[in-house]
N, C-alpha and C positions, 0 to 999 in steps of 0.2 A: 504494500500500499504506499502511495507517495506520501511524503512528509507534508504535514500542513504548514501554515504560515509560522506556527510557534516551534516546528521541529526543524531537524536537518542542521544545516550549516548556520541558519539563523540563530538557533540556541548557542552555538558555539561562539558567535560573534557577540552575543549579549549575555554570556556568561559572567556572573559576579553580581556583586551588590550595586545598588543604583548609585553610591558614592564613587565605587571603582570605576564603573562605565563612564560617569561624567570626568573623572579625573583623566581616564584615557584619551576621551574627546577632546579634552582641554589641552593635553599634551600634543595631540596629532594637530589640533589648530595651531598651536603656538610655533610647531616646527614649521608648518605650511606656510604661516606669515613671515617667520624669518627667511625662509628660502625666497619668497616673493619679493622681500624687502632687498635682500643681496642682489637679485636680478635688477631691481629698480635702481639701486646704487651704481651697479655697473654700467647702466645705460643712460644714468641722468646727465652726464657731461655730454654725450652725444645727442641727447634730446634737447639740452639746453642751446647746443650750436646749431642744431637744425632749426630751432625756433627763431634764434636771432636772425641766422641767415635767410629764412623766409621772409621775416618781417623787414629786413634791411632791402632784400631784393625787390620786393613790392614797392617801398618808399622810394627807392632810388629810380625805378622804371616809370613810375606813376607821378611822383612828384618832381623829380628833376629833368627826367626826359619827356615827361607828359604823354607817356603812352597810355592809350585807353584799355583799361581792363587787362593789365600785364600779368595774366594768369599763369604763364609758362615761366616767368621768372621765379616764383616761390617754388613752383613745382621742380624746376631744374635743380634748385638750391638743396631741397629736400632728398632729391634721388643721388645728388652727389655725396650728400652727407648719410647715405643709407647705413643701417646698421650692419648689414651683410657687405659693405663695400671692400674692395681690395685696392687696387692703385687708383687712388683717386684722380690724378693727373690724366691717365689713360681713360678712365671712366667718364671724365668731363669732356673731352675730345670726342668720345663715342656719343655721349649724350646730345652735345650740340650737333653733331652731325646727323644722328638718327631724328632728332625733333626737326632740324631743317628740312630732311628728306620727306618726312611725314607732313609737315605744313605744306611743303610745295606741291606733293600729290594731292592733297585733300583741297587746298585752295584751287588747283587747276581743275579737278573732277568737278566738285561741287560748284565753282563758278561757271563751268561750261555746261553741266547737264542738271544741276539743281541737287536738293537734297531728298532724302528717302532712304528706305531699307536697303534696296539694291544698290543705291549709290554708296551707302555705307559700306557694304560687303565689298563693292569694287574698289574702294579706296583701301581697305585693310588687304585685300587681295593684292593690289599692285605694290603697296608699299611693302608687304612681306616678300614679294617675289623680286623686286628690284633692290632690296636690302640683301638678299642672299645672292643675287647675280653678281654684285659688286663686290663680294667677300665681307659683307658686314659681320661683326660679331653678334652673339645673341643680344647684347645689349643695344647694338644699333637697330637690329630688327624689332625688339620689343618697343623701343622709343619710337621708331617710324611709324609702326602700325597704331601705338596709343595716342600718338599725336595726331594721326590721321583721323581717328575716331573722334577726338575733341573737336577738330576743325568741322568735321561733317555733321555733328550733332549740336553741340553747345554753341560754338562761335563760327558759323558759315559766313564765308567772305560775302560781302554786298556790292563792292565797286572794283574789285580786282584781287591781285595776290598781295598778302600783307607781309612785307619784310620785317615789320615791327616785332612779330612773334619769333623770328629767329634771333633778333637781338635781346629780346627778353630772356630766350633760353641761354644765349651767351652771358647775359649779365648775372642770371642766377648761379650759374656754374662757377663763374670768377669770383663772385661774393662768397660763395661756400667756401672756395679754396682759401679766401682771406681769413674767414672766420676760423677755418680749421687751423691756419697757420698762427693766428694771433691770439685768438680767445680759447684760453685752457687748452692747449694742445696735448695730447695724450703722451706720456712717458714712453717712448719707443723700447727703451732697454728694460724696462718693467714688462711690456707687454710680451717681449720675446723671452725673458726670463721665466715667465709663468708657464711657457711651452718647453723650455729647455730643460727644466727640472724633470718632469715626468719622463722626457726622453731618454735621460740618462739613467732614471729608475727603472725603467723597463729592461734596458739594456743590462744593467747590474743585477737585477734580479734574475734574468735569464741565465746569465753567467754563473751566478751562485747555485742556481737550481740543477744546471747540467754538472757543475763539481759535485754536488751532494749525490746525484745520481750515479756519478762514476765511483764516489767513496763507498757507497752501498750496493753498488752494482744492480741497480734498478732501473731495467730498461723501460718500464713504463713511466716512470718519473722522467726519464730522459726524453722520452716520445712527448711528454706534457710539456716539458721545457721547450721543445722544438715548435710545439703548437703556439705557446704563448709568445715566442719570439716571432712567429709568422704574423701573428695578430698584433705585433707591437710596430710594424711598419706603419700603421695609421698615427700612432703617437709621435713617432719621428717625423713624419709628414707634415703634421700640424706644427711641429717646431719649425721646419723648413719654409711653410707656407706663411707663418707669420712673419717672416724677414722682409719681404717687398714693401707691406704696407709701413712697417716701422722705419725702414730706409727711407721711404719717401717722406715720411713725416719729419725725419731728422734732416731732410734736405730742406723743405719748405718752411719749417718752423724755426725762426730764429732762436727763440727760447731752448731749442732741442739741438741746436748745432754742435754742442759739445759732446753729444753722444755718438756721434759718427764712428769714431775710432773703437769704441766699445761694441757697435753693432759689427764692426768688420771682424771682431774675434768670435761673435755669435755666429756670422756667416761661415767661417772656417769650421767652427766646430760642427754645425749642422752637416756639412759636408763629409767630414771625418766620421761622424757618428753614423750617418746612413751606410758608409763603408764597413765600419765595425759590426752593425747589425747584420749586413749580409753576410761577412765572414763568421760572424758568431751563430747564423742559422747552420751554415756549412759544418761547423764544430759540433753543434748539437746533433746534427744528422749522423756524423762519424762516430759519436758517443754512443747512439743508439745501437748502431752496427757493431761497434767494439764491444759492448755489453752482451749482446745477443750472440756474438760469435766467440764469447769466451776468451777473447785476447788479454793478455797481462795488462794491469792498471797499476803501475807503481804510484805511490804515495805523491811523488813530486809532481805526477802528472796532474791529478786533480787539484793539488795544493796551487799549481801554476794557474788554474782556472780560477780559484778562489781569490787570488792575488789579482787577477785581472778585473774581478768583480769589486774590489776594493778600489782598484785604480780608477774605475769608472765613477765610483762615488765621489773620489777626489776631483774628477773633472767636473761635476756638478758643483761642488764647493768652489772650485776655481771660477767657474762661469758666474755663480751667483754673488761672489765677492769682488769680481772684476779685478782679481790680483792673481799675477801668475804664481804658480805653486810648484814646486820642485817634486813633490809627492808623487804627482802624475808620472813624471819620468822616472822616478826611483823605483815605484812599483811596477811600472810596465817593464823595466830593465830586470827586475826581480823575477817577474813570471817568465820572462824568457830564458833566464838563467835556470829556473827551476824545470822548465819543460826540456832544456838541453840535459840537464842531468837525467832527467827520465828517459830521454832518447839514449843516453850512454848506457843506461842499464839494460835496454833491450825493449823493444817495441815490435807489434806486428804492423800489418799495413794501415788499418784505421788508426791506430795510437800514433803512427808517423805523420798521417793527416792531422790529426788533432794538433801535433806540434806545429806543423806548418801554419795552421790557422791561429795559434796563439801568437807566433811571431808576425802575422799579418795583422792581428787585432792590437797587439801592442803598438805597432807602427802607426796605426790608425789614432790610437789615443794619444800617442806623442804629437800627432798633427794638430789635436785639439789644444794642447799646450803650446802652440805657435812655434813649434820646432820645424823648420823646413824638412822637406821630404828627404832630402840627401843625407842630413845629419840623423834624421830619425832613423834611417836604414843602417847607417853606420853604427849607431848606438845599439841597435838591436843585432847586429852582426857581432860586435863586442861581446853583448851580454850573453850571446849564445856560444861563444867560444871560438867563432870564425874569425880568421885574421883579417885584419883592416885592409880595404883596398887601396892601392897605391894612388 
């Protein structure tokens, strides 16, 4: 018999005294409010910038240039300062071009054959097709189509093509860039640092888990480490993807010009962390095979991987403190030395492949410490007991 309204899962959710139920609801409500408030705080500066830019765009176009109903000026400002924006200089150019194309097509079609449902459909069709034909990005295509819709519905031309609408779009985009550069510009280093920390953590955790799997000869744990490392690509990509907008902010905002050198260090670190992640995946894959094939796993080998995990933690500390740290180089060299000792003690095929990946990962981590590639290779060779190149 099916459970009634008072039975089944409903009873489990409402179990307890009325005071306990109310207390649980109050806690969940407070947690939800705090989460929403954090999201509001994170978006408050951008919302303030967008509001100021929209107001200034309208005032300038309407009161200074005397454009009648300059609706495209605040629209352009808001789009440029959109929450999901990437590189705003490029987006501004795309916005102006897309809006201009949509205005031209809309004004031409509507002025020639009038307004109506089929005229609106024709405007959108032609704006989309022409944008795609000339190689426009998705932003150009969407702006051209949406501008054509506004022209064909809300503001059809009466006496000819209006060039003022193109000027309004340009004014809104430029004012938005000015507001972004001068009014509470975001801290580009802080924005990148929020992504750099998790990128280092996922790599360090993957190395530590692979080392533990080697020490316990647990192939399932090694396979789990490989799965986590494959999923970690998204975290490292988010770190890399945060760099273009941060570099743009550092270029256009005078208050943030001093952060450009620090961002250069993050750019190099992102490149080397991606390489290290790729090499760590190969290492984890060979660890799985090594355990399942029951190859010898000397203590120095898994201790070397543990040391690499510690070196990766030091990379995070070095990036967040913006100060060079010799611990990254020391730990990387130590890991290579431990791997070389394991190799001298005798390894099979997969074990030898793990040693090769350890050397590659150590070289990558040395790159995050601003060590030139040639010097990093030489340091790895010396730490591994190889003679220096002449």
